[in-house]
Short mmCIF file of the C-alpha atoms (twelve columns), coordinates in Angstrom:
data_MODEL
# 
_entry.id   MODEL 
# 
loop_
_atom_site.group_PDB 
_atom_site.id 
_atom_site.type_symbol 
_atom_site.label_atom_id 
_atom_site.label_alt_id 
_atom_site.label_comp_id 
_atom_site.label_asym_id 
_atom_site.label_seq_id 
_atom_site.Cartn_x 
_atom_site.Cartn_y 
_atom_site.Cartn_z 
_atom_site.pdbx_PDB_model_num 
ATOM 1   C CA . MET A 1   183.368 153.679 254.539 1 
ATOM 2   C CA . CYS A 2   182.485 151.273 251.778 1 
ATOM 3   C CA . ALA A 3   180.903 150.892 248.355 1 
ATOM 4   C CA . PRO A 4   179.657 148.027 246.190 1 
ATOM 5   C CA . THR A 5   182.552 148.238 243.686 1 
ATOM 6   C CA . GLY A 6   186.300 148.650 243.947 1 
ATOM 7   C CA . ARG A 7   186.278 151.741 241.760 1 
ATOM 8   C CA . ALA A 8   183.604 153.459 243.855 1 
ATOM 9   C CA . ALA A 9   185.536 152.639 247.045 1 
ATOM 10  C CA . LYS A 10  188.693 154.064 245.475 1 
ATOM 11  C CA . ARG A 11  186.823 157.288 244.667 1 
ATOM 12  C CA . MET A 12  185.686 157.570 248.296 1 
ATOM 13  C CA . THR A 13  189.308 157.224 249.419 1 
ATOM 14  C CA . GLU A 14  190.483 159.894 246.960 1 
ATOM 15  C CA . THR A 15  187.739 162.317 248.010 1 
ATOM 16  C CA . THR A 16  188.070 161.911 251.786 1 
ATOM 17  C CA . GLY A 17  191.649 160.783 252.364 1 
ATOM 18  C CA . ARG A 18  190.336 157.888 254.497 1 
ATOM 19  C CA . GLU A 19  190.362 154.196 253.733 1 
ATOM 20  C CA . ALA A 20  187.264 152.805 252.023 1 
ATOM 21  C CA . LYS A 21  186.618 149.160 251.159 1 
ATOM 22  C CA . THR A 22  184.214 147.210 249.022 1 
ATOM 23  C CA . ILE A 23  181.243 145.894 251.003 1 
ATOM 24  C CA . HIS A 24  182.483 142.342 250.346 1 
ATOM 25  C CA . ARG A 25  185.855 143.147 251.904 1 
ATOM 26  C CA . LEU A 26  184.326 144.970 254.843 1 
ATOM 27  C CA . LEU A 27  182.144 141.977 255.709 1 
ATOM 28  C CA . GLU A 28  184.883 139.497 254.738 1 
ATOM 29  C CA . ILE A 29  182.441 137.644 252.541 1 
ATOM 30  C CA . GLY A 30  184.675 135.101 250.877 1 
ATOM 31  C CA . LYS A 31  183.879 133.448 247.638 1 
ATOM 32  C CA . ILE A 32  180.148 133.729 247.305 1 
ATOM 33  C CA . GLN A 33  179.570 132.175 243.938 1 
ATOM 34  C CA . GLU A 34  177.278 134.777 242.506 1 
ATOM 35  C CA . GLU A 35  174.946 132.532 240.574 1 
ATOM 36  C CA . SER A 36  175.252 129.022 241.923 1 
ATOM 37  C CA . LYS A 37  174.425 129.530 245.592 1 
ATOM 38  C CA . LEU A 38  171.928 132.336 245.516 1 
ATOM 39  C CA . GLU A 39  169.229 130.174 247.049 1 
ATOM 40  C CA . ASN A 40  171.291 130.027 250.256 1 
ATOM 41  C CA . ILE A 41  171.587 133.612 251.362 1 
ATOM 42  C CA . ASP A 42  172.446 132.965 254.992 1 
ATOM 43  C CA . TYR A 43  176.212 133.105 254.997 1 
ATOM 44  C CA . ASP A 44  177.915 134.182 258.189 1 
ATOM 45  C CA . VAL A 45  179.528 137.597 257.940 1 
ATOM 46  C CA . ILE A 46  182.107 139.256 260.176 1 
ATOM 47  C CA . PRO A 47  180.315 141.940 262.243 1 
ATOM 48  C CA . VAL A 48  181.597 145.456 261.600 1 
ATOM 49  C CA . ASP A 49  182.836 147.184 264.743 1 
ATOM 50  C CA . ALA A 50  182.104 150.821 263.905 1 
ATOM 51  C CA . ASP A 51  180.050 153.728 265.238 1 
ATOM 52  C CA . VAL A 52  179.107 154.922 261.760 1 
ATOM 53  C CA . ILE A 53  179.051 153.051 258.448 1 
ATOM 54  C CA . ILE A 54  178.808 155.134 255.249 1 
ATOM 55  C CA . ILE A 55  177.928 153.410 251.981 1 
ATOM 56  C CA . ASP A 56  178.282 155.154 248.632 1 
ATOM 57  C CA . GLU A 57  176.715 154.196 245.254 1 
ATOM 58  C CA . MET A 58  173.812 152.615 247.112 1 
ATOM 59  C CA . SER A 59  171.722 152.247 243.939 1 
ATOM 60  C CA . MET A 60  174.002 149.344 242.933 1 
ATOM 61  C CA . VAL A 61  173.307 147.300 246.080 1 
ATOM 62  C CA . ASP A 62  170.921 144.369 245.633 1 
ATOM 63  C CA . VAL A 63  168.796 142.381 248.115 1 
ATOM 64  C CA . PHE A 64  171.484 139.776 248.814 1 
ATOM 65  C CA . LEU A 65  174.272 142.248 249.564 1 
ATOM 66  C CA . MET A 66  171.949 144.367 251.724 1 
ATOM 67  C CA . ASN A 67  170.974 141.240 253.671 1 
ATOM 68  C CA . TYR A 68  174.629 140.467 254.512 1 
ATOM 69  C CA . LEU A 69  175.269 144.083 255.386 1 
ATOM 70  C CA . VAL A 70  172.392 144.436 257.829 1 
ATOM 71  C CA . LYS A 71  173.358 141.132 259.446 1 
ATOM 72  C CA . GLY A 72  176.889 142.469 259.978 1 
ATOM 73  C CA . ILE A 73  175.903 145.660 261.811 1 
ATOM 74  C CA . TYR A 74  175.661 145.909 265.586 1 
ATOM 75  C CA . LEU A 75  172.633 147.578 267.159 1 
ATOM 76  C CA . GLY A 76  173.529 151.187 267.874 1 
ATOM 77  C CA . THR A 77  175.698 151.641 264.796 1 
ATOM 78  C CA . LYS A 78  174.565 154.491 262.553 1 
ATOM 79  C CA . LEU A 79  174.138 153.563 258.885 1 
ATOM 80  C CA . VAL A 80  174.374 156.345 256.286 1 
ATOM 81  C CA . LEU A 81  173.415 155.396 252.730 1 
ATOM 82  C CA . VAL A 82  174.469 157.685 249.887 1 
ATOM 83  C CA . GLY A 83  173.179 157.104 246.372 1 
ATOM 84  C CA . ASP A 84  171.122 158.232 243.444 1 
ATOM 85  C CA . SER A 85  167.867 156.340 242.941 1 
ATOM 86  C CA . ASN A 86  167.514 157.774 239.420 1 
ATOM 87  C CA . GLN A 87  170.462 155.743 238.190 1 
ATOM 88  C CA . LEU A 88  170.232 152.207 236.857 1 
ATOM 89  C CA . PRO A 89  168.878 149.675 239.344 1 
ATOM 90  C CA . SER A 90  171.204 146.996 240.730 1 
ATOM 91  C CA . VAL A 91  172.160 144.072 238.494 1 
ATOM 92  C CA . GLY A 92  170.880 141.652 241.158 1 
ATOM 93  C CA . PRO A 93  167.270 141.588 242.370 1 
ATOM 94  C CA . GLY A 94  165.551 144.338 244.303 1 
ATOM 95  C CA . CYS A 95  165.270 148.115 244.243 1 
ATOM 96  C CA . ILE A 96  166.696 148.688 247.706 1 
ATOM 97  C CA . LEU A 97  167.468 152.409 247.656 1 
ATOM 98  C CA . LYS A 98  164.290 153.419 245.814 1 
ATOM 99  C CA . ASP A 99  162.104 151.264 248.086 1 
ATOM 100 C CA . MET A 100 163.670 152.689 251.237 1 
ATOM 101 C CA . ILE A 101 163.163 156.261 250.067 1 
ATOM 102 C CA . GLU A 102 159.569 155.666 248.915 1 
ATOM 103 C CA . SER A 103 158.629 153.861 252.134 1 
ATOM 104 C CA . GLU A 104 158.991 157.208 253.961 1 
ATOM 105 C CA . THR A 105 160.017 155.300 257.108 1 
ATOM 106 C CA . ILE A 106 163.688 156.362 257.021 1 
ATOM 107 C CA . PRO A 107 165.021 159.947 257.257 1 
ATOM 108 C CA . VAL A 108 165.936 161.077 253.724 1 
ATOM 109 C CA . ILE A 109 167.882 164.152 252.640 1 
ATOM 110 C CA . LYS A 110 167.575 164.955 248.934 1 
ATOM 111 C CA . LEU A 111 170.301 167.014 247.306 1 
ATOM 112 C CA . ASN A 112 168.461 168.766 244.503 1 
ATOM 113 C CA . LYS A 113 169.846 172.300 244.657 1 
ATOM 114 C CA . ILE A 114 172.349 173.124 241.929 1 
ATOM 115 C CA . PHE A 115 174.919 175.426 243.539 1 
ATOM 116 C CA . ARG A 116 176.451 178.281 241.579 1 
ATOM 117 C CA . GLN A 117 179.686 176.397 240.822 1 
ATOM 118 C CA . ALA A 118 177.791 173.370 239.482 1 
ATOM 119 C CA . ALA A 119 175.271 175.493 237.591 1 
ATOM 120 C CA . LYS A 120 178.094 176.563 235.281 1 
ATOM 121 C CA . SER A 121 178.466 173.000 234.033 1 
ATOM 122 C CA . LYS A 122 176.231 172.015 231.131 1 
ATOM 123 C CA . ILE A 123 176.873 168.366 232.089 1 
ATOM 124 C CA . ILE A 124 175.200 168.862 235.477 1 
ATOM 125 C CA . VAL A 125 172.421 171.087 234.157 1 
ATOM 126 C CA . ASN A 126 171.619 168.569 231.393 1 
ATOM 127 C CA . ALA A 127 171.703 165.647 233.832 1 
ATOM 128 C CA . HIS A 128 168.924 167.396 235.780 1 
ATOM 129 C CA . HIS A 129 167.025 168.062 232.549 1 
ATOM 130 C CA . VAL A 130 167.195 164.400 231.508 1 
ATOM 131 C CA . ASN A 131 166.096 163.342 234.972 1 
ATOM 132 C CA . GLN A 132 162.945 165.396 234.516 1 
ATOM 133 C CA . GLY A 133 162.348 164.072 230.984 1 
ATOM 134 C CA . GLU A 134 163.448 167.311 229.292 1 
ATOM 135 C CA . ASN A 135 165.839 167.592 226.350 1 
ATOM 136 C CA . PHE A 136 169.433 168.856 226.416 1 
ATOM 137 C CA . ILE A 137 170.297 172.534 226.588 1 
ATOM 138 C CA . LEU A 138 172.945 173.091 223.928 1 
ATOM 139 C CA . LYS A 139 173.085 176.806 223.214 1 
ATOM 140 C CA . ASP A 140 173.679 179.331 225.963 1 
ATOM 141 C CA . GLU A 141 173.121 182.874 224.657 1 
ATOM 142 C CA . LYS A 142 174.329 184.544 227.850 1 
ATOM 143 C CA . LYS A 143 177.471 182.356 228.067 1 
ATOM 144 C CA . GLU A 144 176.735 181.528 231.690 1 
ATOM 145 C CA . THR A 145 177.735 177.876 231.322 1 
ATOM 146 C CA . GLU A 146 180.970 176.215 230.274 1 
ATOM 147 C CA . ASP A 147 181.436 174.411 226.980 1 
ATOM 148 C CA . ASP A 148 181.694 170.966 228.525 1 
ATOM 149 C CA . PHE A 149 178.755 169.268 226.763 1 
ATOM 150 C CA . PHE A 150 178.493 168.585 223.014 1 
ATOM 151 C CA . TYR A 151 175.843 166.745 221.062 1 
ATOM 152 C CA . ILE A 152 176.419 165.316 217.573 1 
ATOM 153 C CA . ASN A 153 173.154 164.436 215.810 1 
ATOM 154 C CA . GLU A 154 174.003 161.649 213.361 1 
ATOM 155 C CA . THR A 155 171.798 158.970 211.805 1 
ATOM 156 C CA . VAL A 156 174.384 156.994 209.795 1 
ATOM 157 C CA . GLN A 157 176.212 154.415 211.925 1 
ATOM 158 C CA . ASP A 158 179.450 154.543 209.896 1 
ATOM 159 C CA . LYS A 159 179.635 158.289 210.485 1 
ATOM 160 C CA . MET A 160 178.956 157.776 214.197 1 
ATOM 161 C CA . LEU A 161 181.874 155.325 214.248 1 
ATOM 162 C CA . TYR A 162 184.099 157.898 212.510 1 
ATOM 163 C CA . HIS A 163 183.270 160.477 215.202 1 
ATOM 164 C CA . VAL A 164 184.057 158.026 218.026 1 
ATOM 165 C CA . LEU A 165 187.448 157.084 216.536 1 
ATOM 166 C CA . SER A 166 188.559 160.603 215.626 1 
ATOM 167 C CA . LEU A 167 187.489 162.032 219.004 1 
ATOM 168 C CA . SER A 168 189.309 159.241 220.819 1 
ATOM 169 C CA . LYS A 169 192.492 159.772 218.837 1 
ATOM 170 C CA . ASP A 170 193.389 163.442 218.648 1 
ATOM 171 C CA . ARG A 171 190.383 165.604 217.795 1 
ATOM 172 C CA . LEU A 172 190.048 166.949 221.351 1 
ATOM 173 C CA . LYS A 173 193.496 168.573 221.461 1 
ATOM 174 C CA . ASN A 174 191.954 172.063 221.345 1 
ATOM 175 C CA . TYR A 175 189.882 171.341 224.462 1 
ATOM 176 C CA . GLY A 176 192.642 170.254 226.803 1 
ATOM 177 C CA . ASN A 177 195.623 167.981 227.231 1 
ATOM 178 C CA . TYR A 178 193.477 164.837 227.335 1 
ATOM 179 C CA . ASP A 179 195.169 161.464 227.079 1 
ATOM 180 C CA . PHE A 180 192.871 158.562 226.183 1 
ATOM 181 C CA . TYR A 181 194.307 156.144 228.742 1 
ATOM 182 C CA . ARG A 182 194.394 158.651 231.570 1 
ATOM 183 C CA . ASP A 183 191.235 160.684 230.972 1 
ATOM 184 C CA . MET A 184 188.841 159.222 228.434 1 
ATOM 185 C CA . GLN A 185 186.232 156.482 228.196 1 
ATOM 186 C CA . VAL A 186 183.887 155.478 225.375 1 
ATOM 187 C CA . LEU A 187 180.438 154.313 226.540 1 
ATOM 188 C CA . THR A 188 177.648 152.561 224.635 1 
ATOM 189 C CA . PRO A 189 174.405 150.917 225.795 1 
ATOM 190 C CA . THR A 190 174.917 147.717 223.794 1 
ATOM 191 C CA . LYS A 191 177.396 144.913 223.155 1 
ATOM 192 C CA . LYS A 192 176.126 144.169 219.633 1 
ATOM 193 C CA . GLY A 193 176.477 145.820 216.235 1 
ATOM 194 C CA . ILE A 194 179.213 148.099 214.873 1 
ATOM 195 C CA . LEU A 195 178.607 150.536 217.739 1 
ATOM 196 C CA . GLY A 196 178.506 147.853 220.435 1 
ATOM 197 C CA . THR A 197 181.404 147.154 222.805 1 
ATOM 198 C CA . LYS A 198 182.804 144.158 220.880 1 
ATOM 199 C CA . GLU A 199 183.271 145.929 217.530 1 
ATOM 200 C CA . LEU A 200 184.153 149.321 218.997 1 
ATOM 201 C CA . ASN A 201 186.918 147.768 221.111 1 
ATOM 202 C CA . LYS A 202 188.479 146.212 218.011 1 
ATOM 203 C CA . GLU A 203 188.294 149.514 216.106 1 
ATOM 204 C CA . LEU A 204 189.630 151.596 219.007 1 
ATOM 205 C CA . GLN A 205 192.432 149.093 219.618 1 
ATOM 206 C CA . ASN A 206 193.504 149.466 215.953 1 
ATOM 207 C CA . VAL A 207 193.507 153.262 216.220 1 
ATOM 208 C CA . LEU A 208 194.984 153.749 219.713 1 
ATOM 209 C CA . ASN A 209 197.247 150.707 220.109 1 
ATOM 210 C CA . PRO A 210 197.917 149.321 216.630 1 
ATOM 211 C CA . LYS A 211 199.764 146.099 215.828 1 
ATOM 212 C CA . SER A 212 203.515 146.560 216.068 1 
ATOM 213 C CA . GLU A 213 206.609 144.384 216.032 1 
ATOM 214 C CA . SER A 214 207.652 145.800 219.381 1 
ATOM 215 C CA . LYS A 215 204.402 144.735 221.092 1 
ATOM 216 C CA . ILE A 216 203.714 141.120 222.017 1 
ATOM 217 C CA . GLU A 217 200.158 139.843 221.463 1 
ATOM 218 C CA . LYS A 218 198.092 136.980 222.812 1 
ATOM 219 C CA . ILE A 219 194.995 135.815 220.922 1 
ATOM 220 C CA . TYR A 220 192.315 134.490 223.245 1 
ATOM 221 C CA . GLY A 221 188.974 133.492 221.724 1 
ATOM 222 C CA . GLU A 222 187.820 136.372 219.546 1 
ATOM 223 C CA . GLN A 223 189.994 138.918 221.344 1 
ATOM 224 C CA . ILE A 224 193.547 140.007 220.700 1 
ATOM 225 C CA . PHE A 225 195.301 141.166 223.866 1 
ATOM 226 C CA . ARG A 226 198.278 143.400 223.065 1 
ATOM 227 C CA . GLU A 227 200.831 145.083 225.300 1 
ATOM 228 C CA . GLY A 228 199.516 148.578 226.051 1 
ATOM 229 C CA . ASP A 229 195.836 147.606 225.784 1 
ATOM 230 C CA . ARG A 230 193.245 148.878 228.237 1 
ATOM 231 C CA . VAL A 231 191.404 145.946 229.826 1 
ATOM 232 C CA . MET A 232 188.667 145.360 232.393 1 
ATOM 233 C CA . GLN A 233 188.079 142.604 234.925 1 
ATOM 234 C CA . ILE A 234 184.597 141.213 234.198 1 
ATOM 235 C CA . LYS A 235 184.006 138.901 237.172 1 
ATOM 236 C CA . ASN A 236 184.958 138.868 240.836 1 
ATOM 237 C CA . ASP A 237 188.149 136.887 241.449 1 
ATOM 238 C CA . TYR A 238 188.828 136.563 245.164 1 
ATOM 239 C CA . ASP A 239 192.025 134.513 244.758 1 
ATOM 240 C CA . ILE A 240 194.208 136.496 242.385 1 
ATOM 241 C CA . TYR A 241 197.297 137.928 244.098 1 
ATOM 242 C CA . TRP A 242 198.298 141.567 243.633 1 
ATOM 243 C CA . GLU A 243 200.958 143.980 244.858 1 
ATOM 244 C CA . LYS A 244 200.826 147.765 244.869 1 
ATOM 245 C CA . LYS A 245 203.525 149.642 243.004 1 
ATOM 246 C CA . ASN A 246 206.160 151.390 245.165 1 
ATOM 247 C CA . THR A 247 204.644 150.115 248.440 1 
ATOM 248 C CA . ASN A 248 204.781 146.949 250.503 1 
ATOM 249 C CA . GLU A 249 201.019 146.534 250.231 1 
ATOM 250 C CA . ASN A 250 199.686 143.286 248.785 1 
ATOM 251 C CA . GLY A 251 196.567 141.170 248.937 1 
ATOM 252 C CA . THR A 252 194.182 139.007 246.958 1 
ATOM 253 C CA . GLY A 253 191.061 139.784 244.980 1 
ATOM 254 C CA . ILE A 254 190.304 141.843 241.892 1 
ATOM 255 C CA . PHE A 255 186.682 142.674 241.258 1 
ATOM 256 C CA . ASN A 256 184.238 143.094 238.413 1 
ATOM 257 C CA . GLY A 257 184.618 146.506 236.765 1 
ATOM 258 C CA . GLU A 258 188.246 147.254 237.677 1 
ATOM 259 C CA . ILE A 259 190.160 148.748 234.742 1 
ATOM 260 C CA . GLY A 260 193.872 148.483 233.988 1 
ATOM 261 C CA . LYS A 261 196.507 148.343 231.277 1 
ATOM 262 C CA . ILE A 262 198.508 145.393 229.928 1 
ATOM 263 C CA . ALA A 263 202.085 146.186 230.955 1 
ATOM 264 C CA . LYS A 264 203.725 142.977 229.718 1 
ATOM 265 C CA . ILE A 265 202.967 139.645 228.061 1 
ATOM 266 C CA . ASP A 266 205.384 136.889 229.078 1 
ATOM 267 C CA . GLN A 267 205.120 134.176 226.439 1 
ATOM 268 C CA . GLU A 268 207.444 131.754 228.205 1 
ATOM 269 C CA . ALA A 269 205.615 131.890 231.535 1 
ATOM 270 C CA . LYS A 270 202.256 132.180 229.704 1 
ATOM 271 C CA . GLN A 271 201.240 135.145 231.840 1 
ATOM 272 C CA . ILE A 272 200.022 138.698 231.331 1 
ATOM 273 C CA . LYS A 273 200.977 141.519 233.710 1 
ATOM 274 C CA . ILE A 274 198.274 144.099 234.322 1 
ATOM 275 C CA . GLU A 275 198.650 147.432 236.111 1 
ATOM 276 C CA . PHE A 276 195.287 148.600 237.432 1 
ATOM 277 C CA . ASP A 277 194.182 152.221 237.826 1 
ATOM 278 C CA . ASP A 278 194.582 152.065 241.609 1 
ATOM 279 C CA . GLU A 279 198.254 150.972 241.329 1 
ATOM 280 C CA . LYS A 280 197.550 147.269 241.889 1 
ATOM 281 C CA . VAL A 281 199.718 144.982 239.758 1 
ATOM 282 C CA . ALA A 282 198.636 141.390 239.053 1 
ATOM 283 C CA . TRP A 283 199.822 138.531 236.829 1 
ATOM 284 C CA . TYR A 284 197.151 136.574 234.940 1 
ATOM 285 C CA . ALA A 285 197.796 133.073 233.646 1 
ATOM 286 C CA . TYR A 286 196.663 132.557 230.034 1 
ATOM 287 C CA . SER A 287 194.034 130.175 231.423 1 
ATOM 288 C CA . SER A 288 192.425 133.082 233.374 1 
ATOM 289 C CA . LEU A 289 191.981 135.377 230.395 1 
ATOM 290 C CA . GLU A 290 188.233 134.793 230.255 1 
ATOM 291 C CA . GLU A 291 188.111 137.162 233.253 1 
ATOM 292 C CA . LEU A 292 189.343 140.040 231.080 1 
ATOM 293 C CA . GLU A 293 188.062 141.962 228.097 1 
ATOM 294 C CA . LEU A 294 189.207 145.039 226.201 1 
ATOM 295 C CA . ALA A 295 187.945 148.238 227.821 1 
ATOM 296 C CA . TYR A 296 188.495 151.085 225.352 1 
ATOM 297 C CA . CYS A 297 184.697 150.998 225.188 1 
ATOM 298 C CA . ILE A 298 182.472 149.648 227.965 1 
ATOM 299 C CA . THR A 299 178.721 149.446 228.468 1 
ATOM 300 C CA . ILE A 300 176.965 152.142 230.471 1 
ATOM 301 C CA . HIS A 301 175.979 149.438 232.987 1 
ATOM 302 C CA . LYS A 302 179.648 148.593 233.591 1 
ATOM 303 C CA . SER A 303 180.534 152.267 234.047 1 
ATOM 304 C CA . GLN A 304 178.244 152.737 237.033 1 
ATOM 305 C CA . GLY A 305 180.257 153.717 240.113 1 
ATOM 306 C CA . SER A 306 183.044 155.219 237.969 1 
ATOM 307 C CA . GLU A 307 183.855 158.738 236.807 1 
ATOM 308 C CA . PHE A 308 185.990 159.841 233.875 1 
ATOM 309 C CA . ASN A 309 187.308 163.272 232.894 1 
ATOM 310 C CA . VAL A 310 186.069 162.846 229.322 1 
ATOM 311 C CA . VAL A 311 183.202 160.605 228.213 1 
ATOM 312 C CA . ILE A 312 182.398 159.885 224.564 1 
ATOM 313 C CA . LEU A 313 178.864 158.500 224.675 1 
ATOM 314 C CA . VAL A 314 177.575 156.828 221.529 1 
ATOM 315 C CA . ILE A 315 173.922 155.719 221.492 1 
ATOM 316 C CA . PRO A 316 172.850 153.883 218.337 1 
ATOM 317 C CA . GLN A 317 169.336 152.636 217.658 1 
ATOM 318 C CA . SER A 318 169.151 149.518 219.908 1 
ATOM 319 C CA . ALA A 319 166.644 147.357 221.753 1 
ATOM 320 C CA . PRO A 320 163.998 149.552 223.457 1 
ATOM 321 C CA . LEU A 321 164.740 147.749 226.732 1 
ATOM 322 C CA . LEU A 322 168.214 149.336 226.720 1 
ATOM 323 C CA . LEU A 323 167.123 152.829 225.715 1 
ATOM 324 C CA . THR A 324 165.791 154.160 229.004 1 
ATOM 325 C CA . ARG A 325 165.871 157.531 230.715 1 
ATOM 326 C CA . ASN A 326 167.846 156.281 233.703 1 
ATOM 327 C CA . LEU A 327 170.452 154.740 231.373 1 
ATOM 328 C CA . LEU A 328 170.939 158.122 229.677 1 
ATOM 329 C CA . TYR A 329 171.078 159.878 233.051 1 
ATOM 330 C CA . THR A 330 173.608 157.365 234.409 1 
ATOM 331 C CA . ALA A 331 175.814 157.807 231.322 1 
ATOM 332 C CA . ILE A 332 175.767 161.612 231.477 1 
ATOM 333 C CA . THR A 333 176.732 161.649 235.148 1 
ATOM 334 C CA . ARG A 334 179.918 159.608 234.470 1 
ATOM 335 C CA . ALA A 335 181.622 162.670 232.893 1 
ATOM 336 C CA . LYS A 336 183.532 165.168 235.004 1 
ATOM 337 C CA . LYS A 337 185.058 167.662 232.556 1 
ATOM 338 C CA . LEU A 338 183.792 166.967 229.058 1 
ATOM 339 C CA . LEU A 339 180.927 164.967 227.566 1 
ATOM 340 C CA . ILE A 340 180.298 164.303 223.887 1 
ATOM 341 C CA . VAL A 341 177.028 162.562 222.987 1 
ATOM 342 C CA . ILE A 342 176.797 160.975 219.533 1 
ATOM 343 C CA . SER A 343 173.264 159.841 218.720 1 
ATOM 344 C CA . GLN A 344 170.182 160.900 216.791 1 
ATOM 345 C CA . ASN A 345 167.334 163.118 217.962 1 
ATOM 346 C CA . ARG A 346 164.755 160.341 217.623 1 
ATOM 347 C CA . VAL A 347 166.709 157.991 219.906 1 
ATOM 348 C CA . ILE A 348 167.312 160.659 222.567 1 
ATOM 349 C CA . GLU A 349 163.624 161.658 222.549 1 
ATOM 350 C CA . PHE A 350 162.609 157.996 222.914 1 
ATOM 351 C CA . MET A 351 164.955 157.593 225.915 1 
ATOM 352 C CA . LEU A 352 163.606 160.710 227.619 1 
ATOM 353 C CA . GLN A 353 160.054 159.341 227.348 1 
ATOM 354 C CA . ASN A 354 160.981 155.747 228.246 1 
ATOM 355 C CA . ALA A 355 160.996 156.218 232.014 1 
ATOM 356 C CA . GLU A 356 158.780 153.465 233.384 1 
ATOM 357 C CA . SER A 357 160.142 150.600 231.347 1 
ATOM 358 C CA . LYS A 358 161.636 148.556 234.158 1 
ATOM 359 C CA . THR A 359 159.278 148.485 237.087 1 
ATOM 360 C CA . ARG A 360 160.553 145.833 239.465 1 
ATOM 361 C CA . ASN A 361 158.179 143.873 241.662 1 
ATOM 362 C CA . THR A 362 159.671 144.135 245.138 1 
ATOM 363 C CA . GLY A 363 158.312 143.792 248.654 1 
ATOM 364 C CA . LEU A 364 160.697 145.907 250.694 1 
ATOM 365 C CA . LYS A 365 158.712 149.151 250.572 1 
ATOM 366 C CA . TYR A 366 155.537 147.346 251.719 1 
ATOM 367 C CA . LYS A 367 157.375 145.564 254.550 1 
ATOM 368 C CA . LEU A 368 159.046 148.743 255.796 1 
ATOM 369 C CA . LYS A 369 155.683 150.522 255.863 1 
ATOM 370 C CA . LYS A 370 154.162 147.653 257.845 1 
# 
């Protein structure tokens, strides 16, 4: 069992009780420098000795990773790909999952029936609506669905910011015992502006983990890292050493998208101790801090492959390239128990219509058909 990201692999393990790895770990692909060596895509990979290989979050897999994977599979091994082709396409080139499905040369099972349990969730019902280009259902006269989806229509950005901060702090107490660090995540499509990740992280840090004499800080570039902050790894680091809390397990490698909390800043040793969500603990030298950024708010792209109990989704007016239907669909499907969307009707309507914005020119479908 494997998945393109550490978080997705961790979710597979939690759901099944069996070990799951990232595809990189499974194939023992060492340090493939993502950008610099892309022209050479013929690395040797360790063949996988398995009868069945199951891959989750397949929509995130690009041409390069799929190439290594297929090279590492013995003839006779069954390959089961699980994914959602309506989500965002992979960051790297290709549209692997979509092309394979549309080629009609591979057996495909589509899960499109909403079972009675799921039909009670407005999150799931609205995800299906968005997928078909239809607007949210908000009112339910017959009370057949749960109150797990809220939409705040707001045109003024300062007011949108107020909603994000107050919801993150303590406004949701009536809806459940939600703790920001354990349950909640703020998502936005953009990095720029007062509702982009950079500014929102500063604001949320001030509200949720304010400056205090008892907390040591380290200023790095434009960011202040403070003990207690939520942070995210933003590039693959195959060398960094980690240990798991309360076990003898250790290893190397922390990957793009993994989220953790700053447990300690050691000024003498010039190191920061981070405890990740999957119990891994790693020390970062000050010189490695470019690999980290605050993660109170992350982009929808970065959230792919993750799930959170509560998602606060803020969508300001941004570049049309960012405001797509599959981005909205991907964001909605990150929430498990509660979703609050803060946007304006015009922006949501634009996203629902903006379905064909990113057609990728790929050759896989044609080659499979041939």
